[in-house]
C-alpha positions as CSV (number, residue, x, y, z in Angstrom):
1,M,-43.0,-7.0,-19.5
2,D,-40.9,-7.6,-16.4
3,T,-39.7,-4.3,-14.7
4,K,-36.1,-4.4,-13.6
5,T,-35.1,-2.7,-10.4
6,C,-31.8,-1.2,-9.2
7,L,-29.6,-3.6,-7.3
8,E,-28.8,-0.9,-4.7
9,C,-32.0,1.1,-4.1
10,D,-34.7,-1.1,-5.7
11,T,-36.1,1.8,-7.8
12,P,-37.4,0.8,-11.3
13,I,-34.7,1.0,-14.0
14,Q,-35.3,2.6,-17.5
15,G,-33.0,2.2,-20.4
16,R,-30.9,-0.6,-21.7
17,A,-32.1,-4.2,-21.1
18,D,-28.9,-5.2,-19.4
19,K,-28.8,-2.1,-17.1
20,K,-28.4,-3.1,-13.4
21,F,-28.3,0.3,-11.6
22,C,-30.4,3.5,-11.8
23,S,-27.3,5.8,-11.5
24,D,-23.6,5.9,-11.1
25,Y,-24.0,6.7,-7.4
26,C,-26.0,3.4,-6.9
27,R,-23.4,1.4,-8.9
28,N,-20.5,2.8,-6.9
29,A,-22.3,2.3,-3.6
30,Y,-23.2,-1.3,-4.5
31,N,-19.6,-2.1,-5.6
32,N,-18.1,-0.4,-2.5
33,K,-20.3,-2.6,-0.2
34,Q,-19.3,-5.7,-2.1
35,N,-15.6,-5.0,-1.9
36,K,-15.5,-3.5,1.6
37,D,-13.6,-6.2,3.4
38,S,-10.8,-6.6,0.9
39,K,-10.5,-2.8,0.4
40,N,-9.9,-2.3,4.1
41,L,-7.1,-4.8,4.1
42,I,-5.5,-3.3,1.0
43,R,-6.0,0.2,2.3
44,N,-4.3,-0.6,5.7
45,I,-1.4,-2.3,4.0
46,N,-0.9,0.6,1.6
47,N,-1.0,3.0,4.4
48,R,1.7,1.1,6.3
49,L,3.9,1.0,3.1
50,R,3.3,4.7,2.5
51,K,4.3,5.5,6.1
52,N,7.5,3.3,5.9
53,Y,8.4,5.0,2.6
54,R,8.0,8.5,4.2
55,V,10.2,7.5,7.1
56,L,13.0,6.2,4.8
57,N,12.6,9.2,2.5
58,S,13.0,11.6,5.4
59,Y,16.7,10.7,5.7
60,K,19.2,12.7,3.7
61,L,21.2,10.3,1.5
62,T,24.8,10.9,0.7
63,D,25.9,9.1,-2.5
64,G,22.6,7.2,-2.3
65,K,23.0,5.9,1.2
66,T,23.1,6.8,4.9
67,K,23.2,5.1,8.3
68,T,20.7,5.2,11.2
69,T,19.7,3.1,14.2
70,K,16.7,0.8,14.7
71,T,15.5,3.0,17.5
72,K,15.3,6.1,15.3
73,L,13.4,4.2,12.6
74,T,11.0,2.6,15.2
75,N,10.5,6.0,16.9
76,S,9.6,7.5,13.5
77,G,6.8,4.9,13.1
78,F,8.7,2.5,10.8
79,D,7.2,-1.0,10.7
80,F,9.7,-3.7,9.7
81,E,7.0,-6.1,8.7
82,Y,5.9,-4.1,5.7
83,I,8.1,-4.2,2.6
84,T,7.5,-4.5,-1.1
85,N,10.5,-6.6,-2.1
86,T,13.9,-7.9,-1.2
87,Y,17.2,-8.0,-3.1
88,T,19.9,-10.5,-2.3
89,T,23.4,-9.7,-3.6
90,K,25.8,-12.4,-5.0
91,K,27.5,-12.3,-1.6
92,G,24.3,-13.2,0.1
93,T,23.5,-9.8,1.7
94,T,19.7,-9.1,1.7
95,Y,18.3,-5.6,1.3
96,F,14.7,-4.9,2.2
97,F,12.9,-2.4,0.0
98,I,9.8,-0.2,0.0
99,Y,9.5,0.6,-3.6
100,D,12.9,2.3,-4.5
101,L,14.1,3.0,-0.9
102,G,15.5,0.2,1.1
103,Y,17.5,-0.7,4.2
104,L,20.2,-3.2,5.1
105,P,20.5,-4.5,8.7
106,L,24.0,-4.0,10.0
107,D,25.7,-4.9,13.3
108,N,24.7,-3.4,16.7
109,D,21.1,-2.4,15.5
110,F,22.4,-0.1,12.8
111,Y,20.7,0.1,9.4
112,M,22.0,1.4,6.1
113,I,19.3,3.2,4.1
114,V,19.8,3.0,0.3
115,K,18.1,4.2,-2.8
116,R,17.9,1.9,-5.8
117,E,19.0,3.6,-9.0
């Protein structure tokens, strides 16, 4: 009979015939190594989106909106390259959203921050 070994640590495996790992620890360690590159990319993007959301959420909204400047947003760490979606009105105005909070570029480097209801 052929003895199977753990894909992560090469110790002999006992149990089911289709078992690939000796423990949950080895299974998780193996899968984490396999997905390391893609997980780093996704983690970095999610961190930027989370930061952008926190910056927008720090503004007190009156009737679901408020105004600020590009400088204030940038100084707070906001990165305009990371958004989750856009919304274009019938008039052609484009809002940029991070989940349910968004912004609309206005004249003279002003931005209107809005909350989608």
